[in-house]
C-alpha positions as CSV (number, residue, x, y, z in Angstrom):
1,M,2.5,16.5,-14.1
2,I,5.9,17.4,-12.5
3,D,5.7,16.5,-8.7
4,L,8.9,18.3,-6.8
5,K,8.1,17.1,-3.5
6,N,8.3,13.2,-4.6
7,G,10.6,13.7,-7.7
8,R,7.7,12.4,-9.8
9,I,7.6,13.0,-13.5
10,R,4.7,12.1,-16.1
11,I,5.7,12.2,-19.3
12,A,2.6,10.2,-20.6
13,D,0.3,7.6,-19.4
14,D,2.9,4.8,-19.4
15,L,6.1,6.7,-18.7
16,I,5.8,8.0,-15.0
17,I,9.3,8.3,-13.8
18,Y,10.5,8.7,-10.1
19,P,13.4,7.9,-8.1
20,N,15.0,4.6,-8.5
21,Y,13.2,4.3,-12.1
22,T,15.4,1.8,-13.8
23,F,16.1,1.4,-17.6
24,D,14.5,-2.2,-17.7
25,L,11.1,0.2,-16.2
26,F,11.7,2.2,-19.2
27,K,11.9,-0.6,-21.5
28,K,8.4,-1.6,-21.0
29,S,7.1,1.8,-22.1
30,S,6.1,2.6,-25.4
31,F,9.1,4.9,-25.8
32,Y,11.7,2.3,-26.0
33,T,12.8,1.6,-29.2
34,N,15.8,-0.6,-28.6
35,Q,17.6,2.4,-27.1
36,D,21.0,1.6,-25.0
37,G,20.9,2.0,-21.4
38,V,24.1,3.2,-20.9
39,R,23.3,6.1,-23.5
40,I,21.6,9.7,-23.3
41,I,17.9,8.7,-24.4
42,I,16.5,11.4,-26.1
43,L,12.5,10.7,-26.8
44,E,11.5,11.3,-30.3
45,K,8.8,13.9,-30.2
46,Q,7.8,17.1,-28.2
47,Q,6.6,15.8,-24.7
48,V,3.7,18.2,-23.0
49,I,4.2,18.5,-19.2
50,D,2.1,20.4,-17.4
51,G,1.0,22.7,-20.8
52,N,4.8,23.2,-21.7
53,K,6.8,21.4,-24.4
54,Y,9.8,19.7,-23.8
55,M,12.5,17.9,-25.8
56,A,13.1,14.8,-22.9
57,M,16.1,13.1,-22.4
58,L,16.8,10.6,-19.9
59,F,19.8,8.9,-18.3
60,F,19.9,6.0,-16.4
61,R,22.9,4.9,-14.0
62,N,22.7,2.3,-11.3
63,N,19.0,2.7,-10.9
64,I,19.1,6.5,-10.7
65,Y,17.4,8.7,-13.6
66,V,17.9,12.3,-14.8
67,V,15.8,14.0,-16.7
68,A,16.4,16.9,-18.9
69,G,13.7,19.2,-20.6
70,L,14.6,21.8,-23.2
71,L,12.3,24.4,-25.0
């Protein structure tokens, strides 16, 4: 689910990102595999969000996230 009003993106049940989502919160998800929080994190598999397939990439900086999707 992508909610453009409040900036929430549901990638999976345990990975729902929103404004001020932090790397420390990401570390609690099943997608965390010892990635470095200062680098771009590319999720390993395609993610289906709202019926569309994405290669999701996350970038954390000062408690701000950026999400990019391809496909």
